[in-house]
C-alpha positions as CSV (number, residue, x, y, z in Angstrom):
1,X,-2.9,4.8,18.3
2,X,-2.4,1.4,16.5
3,X,1.2,0.8,15.4
4,X,1.5,0.9,11.6
5,X,3.0,-2.6,11.3
6,X,1.5,-5.8,9.7
7,X,1.6,-8.4,12.4
8,X,-0.4,-11.4,11.3
9,X,1.6,-12.5,8.3
10,X,2.8,-15.8,6.7
11,X,6.1,-16.7,5.0
12,X,4.2,-18.0,1.9
13,X,2.3,-14.7,1.5
14,X,5.4,-12.7,1.0
15,X,4.6,-10.7,-2.2
16,X,2.6,-7.5,-2.5
17,X,1.3,-8.7,-5.9
18,X,-0.8,-11.3,-4.2
19,X,-3.1,-8.4,-3.4
20,X,-3.5,-7.7,-7.1
21,X,-4.7,-11.3,-7.8
22,X,-7.0,-11.2,-4.8
23,X,-8.6,-7.9,-5.8
24,X,-8.9,-8.3,-9.5
25,X,-9.6,-12.0,-9.8
26,X,-11.1,-13.2,-6.4
27,X,-13.3,-10.3,-5.2
28,X,-15.8,-7.8,-6.5
29,X,-16.3,-4.1,-6.3
30,X,-20.0,-4.4,-5.5
31,X,-20.8,-8.0,-4.3
32,X,-19.9,-9.5,-1.0
33,X,-18.0,-12.8,-1.1
34,X,-17.6,-15.5,1.6
35,X,-14.0,-15.6,2.9
36,X,-13.8,-19.4,2.1
37,X,-14.8,-18.7,-1.5
38,X,-12.2,-15.9,-1.9
39,X,-9.5,-18.3,-0.4
40,X,-10.4,-21.1,-2.9
41,X,-10.3,-18.7,-5.8
42,X,-6.9,-17.3,-4.8
43,X,-5.5,-20.9,-4.4
44,X,-6.7,-21.6,-7.9
45,X,-5.1,-18.5,-9.4
46,X,-1.7,-18.9,-7.7
47,X,-1.6,-22.6,-8.4
48,X,-2.4,-22.1,-12.0
49,X,0.6,-19.9,-12.3
50,X,3.0,-22.6,-11.1
51,X,3.4,-22.0,-7.3
52,X,2.2,-24.2,-4.5
53,X,-0.4,-22.4,-2.4
54,X,-2.8,-23.9,0.1
55,X,-6.0,-22.6,1.7
56,X,-4.3,-21.8,4.9
57,X,-1.9,-19.5,3.1
58,X,-4.8,-17.9,1.2
59,X,-6.4,-17.2,4.6
60,X,-3.3,-15.2,5.6
61,X,-3.5,-13.4,2.2
62,X,-7.1,-12.3,3.0
63,X,-6.0,-11.2,6.4
64,X,-3.3,-9.1,4.7
65,X,-5.9,-7.6,2.3
66,X,-8.0,-6.6,5.3
67,X,-5.0,-5.1,7.1
68,X,-4.0,-3.1,4.0
69,X,-7.6,-2.0,3.6
70,X,-8.1,-3.1,0.0
71,X,-11.2,-5.1,0.9
72,X,-13.7,-4.7,3.7
73,X,-15.1,-7.3,6.1
74,X,-17.5,-8.5,3.3
75,X,-14.5,-8.9,1.0
76,X,-15.8,-6.1,-1.3
77,X,-13.4,-3.5,-2.7
78,X,-12.7,-0.4,-0.6
79,X,-11.4,2.9,-2.0
80,X,-7.9,1.3,-1.9
81,X,-9.2,-1.8,-3.6
82,X,-10.3,0.4,-6.5
83,X,-6.9,2.0,-6.6
84,X,-5.3,-1.5,-6.9
85,X,-7.8,-2.3,-9.7
86,X,-6.9,1.0,-11.5
87,X,-3.2,0.6,-11.6
88,X,-2.3,-3.1,-11.1
89,X,-2.1,-5.5,-14.1
90,X,-2.7,-9.2,-14.3
91,X,-0.2,-10.6,-16.8
92,X,-1.5,-14.1,-17.1
93,X,2.0,-15.5,-17.1
94,X,4.1,-17.5,-14.7
95,X,4.1,-16.5,-11.0
96,X,7.5,-14.8,-11.1
97,X,6.3,-12.4,-13.9
98,X,3.1,-11.8,-12.0
99,X,5.0,-10.8,-8.9
100,X,7.1,-8.1,-10.6
101,X,5.9,-4.6,-10.3
102,X,5.9,-1.8,-12.9
103,X,6.1,1.9,-11.9
104,X,2.4,2.4,-11.3
105,X,2.2,-0.8,-9.2
106,X,5.2,0.2,-7.1
107,X,3.6,3.5,-6.3
108,X,0.3,1.8,-5.5
109,X,1.9,-0.6,-3.1
110,X,4.0,2.2,-1.6
111,X,0.8,4.0,-0.8
112,X,-0.8,0.9,0.7
113,X,2.2,-0.2,2.8
114,X,3.2,3.2,4.0
115,X,-0.2,3.5,5.7
116,X,-0.5,0.0,7.0
117,X,3.2,-0.9,7.5
118,X,5.1,2.4,7.6
119,X,6.6,1.8,11.0
120,X,8.1,-1.5,9.7
121,X,9.4,0.3,6.6
122,X,11.0,2.9,8.9
123,X,12.7,0.3,11.1
124,X,14.0,-1.8,8.1
125,X,15.4,1.4,6.5
126,X,17.4,2.2,9.6
127,X,18.7,-1.4,10.0
128,X,19.6,-1.7,6.3
129,X,21.6,1.5,6.3
130,X,23.4,0.5,9.5
131,X,24.1,-3.2,8.8
132,X,24.0,-3.2,5.0
133,X,22.4,-6.7,5.1
134,X,19.3,-8.3,6.7
135,X,19.4,-10.4,8.7
136,X,23.0,-9.7,9.7
137,X,23.3,-13.1,11.4
138,X,20.7,-15.1,9.5
139,X,18.5,-15.2,12.6
140,X,14.9,-14.3,11.6
141,X,13.5,-14.8,15.0
142,X,16.0,-12.2,16.5
143,X,15.4,-9.8,13.6
144,X,11.6,-9.9,13.8
145,X,11.5,-9.7,17.6
146,X,13.8,-6.6,17.6
147,X,11.6,-5.0,14.9
148,X,8.4,-5.4,16.8
149,X,9.9,-4.4,20.1
150,X,11.4,-1.3,18.5
151,X,8.1,-0.3,16.8
152,X,5.9,-0.9,19.8
153,X,8.4,0.9,22.1
154,X,8.4,3.9,19.8
155,X,4.6,4.2,19.9
156,X,4.6,3.8,23.7
157,X,6.9,6.8,23.9
158,X,4.7,8.8,21.5
159,X,1.2,8.3,22.9
160,X,-0.2,9.7,26.1
161,X,-3.5,7.9,26.0
162,X,-3.8,5.7,29.0
163,X,-5.7,2.9,27.3
164,X,-3.3,2.8,24.3
165,X,-0.3,2.8,26.6
166,X,-1.8,-0.2,28.5
167,X,-2.2,-2.1,25.2
168,X,1.3,-1.3,24.0
169,X,2.8,-2.3,27.4
170,X,0.9,-5.6,27.2
171,X,2.3,-6.2,23.7
172,X,5.8,-5.3,24.7
173,X,5.6,-7.7,27.7
174,X,4.4,-10.5,25.3
175,X,7.2,-9.7,22.9
176,X,9.9,-10.3,25.6
177,X,9.6,-13.9,24.7
178,X,11.9,-14.8,21.8
179,X,10.2,-16.0,18.6
180,X,10.9,-19.7,17.8
181,X,10.7,-22.0,14.9
182,X,9.5,-20.3,11.7
183,X,7.7,-17.5,13.5
184,X,10.4,-15.0,12.7
185,X,10.3,-15.9,9.0
186,X,6.5,-15.7,9.0
187,X,6.6,-12.2,10.4
188,X,9.5,-10.8,8.4
189,X,9.2,-11.7,4.7
190,X,6.3,-9.6,3.6
191,X,7.9,-6.4,4.9
192,X,11.3,-7.1,3.3
193,X,10.0,-8.5,0.0
194,X,7.7,-5.6,-0.5
195,X,10.6,-3.1,0.0
196,X,12.6,-5.2,-2.5
197,X,9.8,-5.0,-5.1
198,X,9.7,-1.2,-4.5
199,X,13.4,-1.1,-5.4
200,X,14.5,-0.1,-1.9
201,X,16.2,-3.3,-1.1
202,X,18.0,-6.0,-3.2
203,X,17.7,-9.7,-2.8
204,X,20.9,-11.1,-4.5
205,X,19.9,-14.8,-4.7
206,X,16.1,-15.0,-5.0
207,X,16.1,-18.8,-5.5
208,X,18.3,-19.6,-2.4
209,X,18.6,-18.6,1.2
210,X,17.0,-15.2,2.0
211,X,19.3,-12.3,2.4
212,X,18.3,-8.7,1.8
213,X,20.9,-6.0,1.0
214,X,21.1,-2.3,0.0
215,X,20.5,-1.8,-3.7
216,X,23.6,-2.2,-5.9
217,X,23.5,1.5,-6.8
218,X,23.0,3.1,-3.3
219,X,20.6,3.4,-0.4
220,X,19.4,6.9,-1.4
221,X,15.7,5.8,-1.3
222,X,16.0,4.5,2.2
223,X,17.9,7.6,3.3
224,X,15.1,9.8,1.9
225,X,12.5,7.7,3.7
226,X,14.3,8.2,7.0
227,X,14.8,11.9,6.3
228,X,11.1,12.5,5.6
229,X,9.9,10.1,8.3
230,X,12.4,10.4,11.2
231,X,9.9,9.2,13.9
232,X,6.6,7.4,14.2
233,X,5.1,10.8,15.1
234,X,6.2,12.1,11.7
235,X,4.7,9.0,10.1
236,X,1.4,9.5,11.8
237,X,1.3,13.1,10.6
238,X,2.1,12.2,7.0
239,X,-0.6,9.5,6.9
240,X,-3.2,11.7,8.6
241,X,-2.6,14.6,6.2
242,X,-2.6,12.3,3.1
243,X,0.9,13.2,2.1
244,X,2.0,9.7,1.1
245,X,2.7,10.9,-2.5
246,X,5.2,13.5,-1.4
247,X,7.2,10.8,0.4
248,X,6.9,8.4,-2.6
249,X,8.1,11.1,-5.0
250,X,11.2,11.7,-2.9
251,X,11.9,8.0,-2.1
252,X,11.3,6.7,-5.6
253,X,12.7,9.8,-7.4
254,X,9.6,10.6,-9.4
255,X,7.2,13.5,-9.9
256,X,9.7,16.1,-10.9
257,X,8.8,16.9,-14.5
258,X,6.8,19.8,-16.0
259,X,3.4,20.7,-14.8
260,X,0.5,19.1,-16.6
261,X,-1.9,21.4,-18.3
262,X,-5.4,22.0,-16.8
263,X,-7.1,20.4,-19.9
264,X,-4.9,17.4,-19.8
265,X,-5.4,17.0,-16.1
266,X,-9.2,17.1,-16.6
267,X,-8.8,14.4,-19.2
268,X,-6.9,12.2,-16.9
269,X,-9.4,12.8,-14.1
270,X,-12.3,11.9,-16.5
271,X,-10.5,8.7,-17.7
272,X,-9.8,7.5,-14.2
273,X,-13.3,8.4,-13.0
274,X,-14.8,6.4,-15.9
275,X,-12.9,3.3,-14.9
276,X,-14.2,3.5,-11.4
277,X,-17.8,4.3,-12.3
278,X,-17.9,1.4,-14.8
279,X,-17.4,-1.1,-11.9
280,X,-21.0,-0.3,-10.8
281,X,-20.3,1.8,-7.7
282,X,-22.8,4.7,-7.3
283,X,-20.1,7.2,-6.2
284,X,-16.4,7.5,-6.7
285,X,-14.2,7.9,-3.7
286,X,-12.4,11.3,-3.8
287,X,-9.3,9.7,-2.1
288,X,-9.2,7.0,-4.8
289,X,-9.5,9.6,-7.6
290,X,-6.8,11.9,-6.1
291,X,-4.4,9.0,-5.4
292,X,-4.9,7.6,-8.9
293,X,-4.2,11.0,-10.5
294,X,-1.1,11.4,-8.4
295,X,0.2,8.0,-9.5
296,X,-0.6,8.8,-13.1
297,X,1.4,12.1,-12.8
298,X,4.4,10.4,-11.2
299,X,4.5,7.7,-13.8
300,X,4.0,10.0,-16.8
301,X,6.8,12.4,-16.2
302,X,4.8,15.2,-14.8
303,X,5.2,17.3,-11.6
304,X,3.4,15.8,-8.6
305,X,0.3,17.9,-7.7
306,X,-1.0,18.0,-4.1
307,X,-4.4,16.6,-3.3
308,X,-5.5,20.2,-2.7
309,X,-4.5,21.2,-6.3
310,X,-6.3,18.3,-7.8
311,X,-9.5,18.9,-5.8
312,X,-9.4,22.6,-6.7
313,X,-9.3,21.6,-10.4
314,X,-12.5,19.5,-9.8
315,X,-14.1,22.4,-8.0
316,X,-13.2,24.8,-10.8
317,X,-14.9,22.3,-13.2
318,X,-18.0,22.3,-11.1
319,X,-18.5,26.1,-11.3
320,X,-19.5,26.1,-15.0
321,X,-21.1,22.7,-14.6
322,X,-22.9,22.7,-11.3
323,X,-25.1,19.8,-12.3
324,X,-22.3,17.8,-13.9
325,X,-20.0,17.6,-10.8
326,X,-21.5,16.8,-7.4
327,X,-19.6,16.3,-4.2
328,X,-21.0,14.1,-1.4
329,X,-20.1,14.1,2.3
330,X,-18.9,10.8,3.9
331,X,-19.4,9.5,7.4
332,X,-16.9,11.8,9.0
333,X,-18.7,14.9,7.7
334,X,-16.2,15.9,5.1
335,X,-16.4,15.7,1.3
336,X,-15.5,12.2,0.5
337,X,-17.1,11.3,-2.9
338,X,-17.7,12.8,-6.3
339,X,-20.1,12.0,-9.1
340,X,-19.5,13.4,-12.6
341,X,-22.2,13.2,-15.2
342,X,-21.7,10.8,-18.1
343,X,-22.0,13.6,-20.7
344,X,-19.3,15.7,-18.9
345,X,-17.0,12.8,-18.7
346,X,-17.3,12.1,-22.4
347,X,-16.8,15.8,-23.3
348,X,-13.5,15.9,-21.3
């Protein structure tokens, strides 16, 4: 069981929106790209928007993209990469405007970071509600060391697998040494800045020394996060069962409107499917389609539907159109992809 925490991070790569630039402007849905080439493109895109950004930092950004699962080892979009492409916008403005997230972008990054960094989100939520400010003593090395020790320790208590326990014990032994220099800052900023962009934390003085506080209104979002994910075991269950959207709806206070009509839901499915198919991929990931529909519902004022309800709607569409909707099994032996005929997409 690998702890859901991003470890290889860099203080310059501290914004989730860098993943939007990397996916939409520096990589492809169908073509492999050398890592060096992706790094050069990202440097150009960030620099053209007015922020200093070197190739080394771009390398860390690519590592982050791999850890979040938005591109694969060939730097081609994954199903999560397609989700980023569907909902994230390139504003072609200054870097600060580019880094701001709208509602759909916040939900997209919540989905990505809950799966890859959910243990860090859980830890930071607890510390924020307790101390009201991070870091309480302006010591990033202490803060980050405590965070990783807390996370790895929680996973050690949870798992019974001998091999996993050995790995976790080895990491905890290594983490006994206090971080020094800028290491703590390197390993802290992406977690905190992401939660700030999601609206869960507040950074009162963005242009000066870093301090993160509870939002001016309240810490209700963080409290909801801890209520729904009280332990790393609960986090693992939520991720394994694909229930990220239920957590997002409660934490970000969305998805509580009226139920969308079946016809309107099919229209949304068709529209999102068309965007994915137009990238040239032969099949659309069912996870991408379901996640995208849920994000649309939560940002359009509708009640959140479960993945089962959305898939059942697709299966209901298949019954009168058996040749128009085809499901395909993935590597794990479960239905993982869908293909909808062009004529049916147009008719919807």
